[in-house]
N, C-alpha and C positions, 0 to 999 in steps of 0.2 A: 504494498499499499505506500509505504513511504516514495518508493522510487517512483510508483504513478503520480503521487503530489508534484514531485520534482519534475516528471514531464510536463505536465501541465502549466506549471512554474512557467517553465521553459517557452512553452508554446505563448504564453500569455505575453513575453517578453517578444516572441515574433510580431505577435499583434501591433504592440508597442512601435517597432523598428517600421511598418509597413507604412504607414503615412508620412514618415517625415522625410521621403526623398522624391515623393511625387512632384512637389511643386519647385524644386532647384531641375529634376530631369524634363520637367516637360515646359517649363518659363520659356524658352526661346520663343516655343508654339504659338504658347499660350499669349504671350506676349503680343504677339502678331496679331493674334486673333481679335484677342481687347483693345488694340491699336492704343498704347499706353508703352512710357519711356522704360527700359530694363531694368532699373531701381525699384519701379513698383514691385517688383516682388521682395523687396526688401520691409515693403509696408505690410504684406502681408503675413509674413515669416514675422514679422515683431507683432502683430495683434494675437496670432497662435500663441508666441511663446510668454506674451504678457497675461492671456490667461493659463500658461502653465503656472506662471508664477503665482498667482492668486490659488489657483487648487493646490501647489506645493508648500503655502502657506498655512493652510488651512488644515491639508492634511494628516499632521500630528493632532488638531482633534478629531479629523474624523477615523481615526487610527483607534483611539480611545473609545469613541462609542460606537465603529461599527467592526465589523469583523473584516479582517483582511479578505477574505475571499467574494467578498459584498460588494467591497470597494473595486474589485478587479472587475466584476460583471457588470456593476453599475457606468465604468468609464470605458470599458469596450462597448457598450451601447452608445454612449455619447459620441465617440469618435465614428460610429459608424453614421450615426444623424448629419456629423460634421462632413462627413467624406459623400454622402449621398446628396448633399447641400451643395457640395461644390461640384458635380458632378450635372448638376442642375443650373449649375449659375450659366446665364450666356453675356454679362455684363461683369467689368471687373467690379464694381462696388458692394455687387452681389455677393462673391466671396465673403465680405465682411458679415454678413449676416449670419454665417456658419462656423466663423473662428472661436465661438465661446466654446459650443461643444466639442470641438476639432481640440482644442488647446485643454480645458478641462481636464477632459477625459484621458490625457496623455499625461500631464501632472499629476495627478492621483493616482494611477496606477502604478507609474513610476516609484514615486515615495515609499508608497506603501509597499511592494514587491520587494526595493531595495533594503528597507527596516527590516522586512521580514527574513529575507535569506541571509544579513548581515548578524544578525541577533542570533541564528539557528542553525546557519549552516558553515561548509568551510569556504574558505579565499577560491579554492576549485570550483566549487559550485557557483559563487559569485560569478566570476569569470566567466563559466557555461553559460549561465544566468544571460550577459550581456555579450557574447556570442551569439545568443539565439537572438538577439535584437540586431546583432547586425545581419543575419539571416534574413529576418522583414526588411531590413531597410536596402537589401542588396537585391531582393526579389522587386522590389515594388520598379526601379527604374525599368524593367526590361517590362514589366506589364504595362508601362508607360510607352516603352517602344514600342512596343506591340500594338499596343491603341492607335499611336500616328502611324503606324505603317496599315494597319488593317481597316482603322476607324476614324476615331477623333479623341482628344485629350481628354475629353467629360468620361469616355467609358475608361480610362484607365485610375479614374475614381470611383468608378462607379463597380468595374470588377473587383478591385481593392475593398470595398464595402462589404460587396459579396463575399469574401472571404473572412475579412472581420466577425462577419454576423455567425460564420461557423465554427469558429473558436470562440466565439462566444458562449454560443451554446454546449458546445465541450465544456467550459470552465461551470457553466453552469449545472451540468449534470455533476461535477466533480464536488462539490458543496459540501458532500459528507465526507470525501476524504480530510476536508481541512478540519471538521470537527474531531476525528480519530487520532490527526497528527498535532493538534491544540492539547487534547489530554495527554498525551507523551510527553509534550512539555512544560506538562505542570497547570494548564489552563493560561487565561489571558489577565492572571492578576500585574503580570508587567506592565504592560500596555495599558490597565486602567491607573497605574500609579507613574506613569511615565511624565517628565519633565513639560515643559511648556516653553513657546520660543524664547521670551525675557529672559528665562533662567538659564538657558542655553548660549546664549550670547555672551554671558559674562563667564564663561569657560574660558581658559587660558589655548591659545590655537587656535579656536574655533574662528574668529575673525579672518587670519591670514589664510586657513584654510578656505573661508568662503572665496577670498578674492584668487587665490590660485583656481579654485573650480569655476570662476567666472572667466577666468584667463584661456582655460583648457577649452570651455564651451564656444567661447567666441573663436577660436581657431576651426573647434570640428566644426559647429553651426555653419562658419563662412564655407567651408569643404563642401558639405553639404547642399548649400545653395546654390553654388559659384560654380562648380567643379564642370558642369557643363557648357556653361558659359563661359569660361576659361577655356576650352577646347575650340568650341564655335570663334570667341574673340581673336584667339594667337595661332592657331593652324588652320593650314589651308585643305581646302576638298575635302572637308569632311560634310557629311549628310546630319540632317537634323536627328536622323532616328539613330546615329553613331554616336552624336553628342551626347544623345538623351539616354543611351547605354553608358557611357562613359561616367554618367553620374554614380554610377554602382560601384567605381575603381576605390573611393574611399570605404566604403561600406565594406567590400570585400577583405579590403585591409584590416578594417576593425575587427572582422569577426578572426582572419587569421590570427591576428595578435591578441587576440582572446581565445580563441582555440590553443595556440601555444602555451599562453601561461594559465591557464586551467590544469595543463600537464605538469605546470611545473612550479604554480605560484605556492604551496604548501610549502616546499622545499627552500626555495630563494624568498620569500614573505615580501609583503606588499610594497615596502619602501624599496627595495632592490629593483624589484620589476617596473615600477614608475622611475628609477633611474637609467634602466635600461631600456626602458620605452621612449622615452625623451629623446635619448640619444641617437636610436633608430629612428624616429621622426625627425629627427634634424638632416640625417642621410636623405631621407626621402623630398624634404624640401630643396634642397641643395638639388638632387635630380630635377625636381621641378622646376628651377631658376636656371639650369644650365642653356645657353641659348644655342642648342642643337635644332637643326633641320627634321623635319616630320614630327609626328606624336608620341612614338615608342619610349623614349627616356620620361616625358612628363606622365607618361602611361604610368608607366613602371613607378616614377615617384609619388604619385598620390597614391598608388597600393602600399608603397614602402613607409609612406606618412601616415596612413592608417593603419598599420601594423604596428606603429610606434606607439600611436595614441591607444592603441587597444587597450592596455592592460592600467591606462592610468584612471579612470573613470569608475571601473568596480573595485580598483584597490582604494582609493579613497574612499568609497563607501562602507566595503569590508570592515577599513580601520576606526570607524566610527563606534563603535560599542567598545573595541578593546580604548582607544585614546580618551573618549569624552565617558565613556561609562554607559551601561546598558539601557540605564532610564533615560539619560539623555539623547539616545540613539535614535528616536523618533524624531524629535524637535531638529537635532543636528542634523539629520540627514534633510527632512523638510527645509529646513534652512540652504543645504547644500545645492538642494533641486532649485530653488529660488534664486539661488546664484548663479546658476548654471543656466537658469533659463534666461535671465538678466541680459547675462552674454550673448544667448542666442537672440534673444530678441533686441539687442540694438548693433550689435556688433556687423552684423551681414549687412544690415541697412546702413550703417555706415560705410561696409567695403564699398557696397553698390553707388555712394556719393563718390565716393575716391577714385573708383575704376573710371566712372564716368568723366571725371576731370584728367587722370594721368593715364588712364589705360589699363585695362583689366592683368595684364603682363605684371602689376604691383603684385598679386596675391601673393606668391612666394616670401617676400619681404614681410608681409601682414601676418601669415601666419608665423613665420620665425621669431617673429617681436612677441607674439602670446606665449609662444614654447617657451621662452626665455623667462618669460613671469612668470609660468606655470611653474618649472623647477626651483626657481629662486624662494617665490612664497611659500612653496611646499617645504623647503627644507629649512625655513625661518620657523615653520607653525612646528616642525618636529623637536626643534629645539624648546620651543616654549611647551610643547606637552611635555618631553622630558620622558616618554615611553620607554621601556626595555620589554616590552609584552614579546614573548617570542613569536608571536604570530606577527607582528609587523616588522620587526627587525631582521 
């Protein structure tokens, strides 16, 4: 039963990744359809992320009041509503009517499952969890590419909503598994007594960790939204369908990085994984930056960049109970998610305006800045927490 529940949790994270790369992979075509500037993708992405910030901040309260399994089911339902709404939008402004369910659904399930796995499972399980997020995020650009080739971009959103609906049904049928696992863990008393947001902000090391999370997700979300546009704007003789498919490169790298980390994380520990990951990310950014003909090196660079990014997100989340205490983990992870989504909200939009001014070729430099901020702030946070926990060192 335990293995079956883990499989359901992994499937729920596939559903979390599915919507994330649709906008970026389809935007070159969506932009032309709506006749708006390329930077307008940033406003949609910003609005979705803003709703995830709100949901991440209320997630600790919901976790205390509602069982995790019901948060997962209701969150996926909200994303289905958002995806269907996007698929029926015929004008740019109509997208904003559906960013509320789209974003709130993603934020709640993300915070709830990260807290659940961080408290009850190993670092290896956490990395596998986020690997399955990469599976979902890697699949959706191909769904969009197929839609562009055989139908229209709207169908890419609609087909994804159908897949999400199937996952939601499986999660609903799995509710009894959660109850049995809860009894094994000793009930939900630790969730009912968990700390709030204000108390969590007072803990040493929390604030630099939040800023580091902001930096990481700023770079990650910029890749999510602008990778396809980077190839369209810097490489010649690439079709719209190929550019859309290349939106999956960063997600394929993320999945690979998390898959590798899942096998070595319990041995290496979260901190060392992060250090190795950011070093690999730097190599990938360098490959993207090299002014070489064709698109092969840039394509490999995005995969390598994603591979390096892979272990960073799950490792930071998994360290929360050990670094800040189990009773504080729900609030800390909620804050981390909010901080992450602030980066996801504003920095892809900021890059949209930057690339309009100086050209989209600036993207690798933009990514490098956030990689440096990420590792620097995390190292500072380690010193602030002063932890010597075996799982994190």
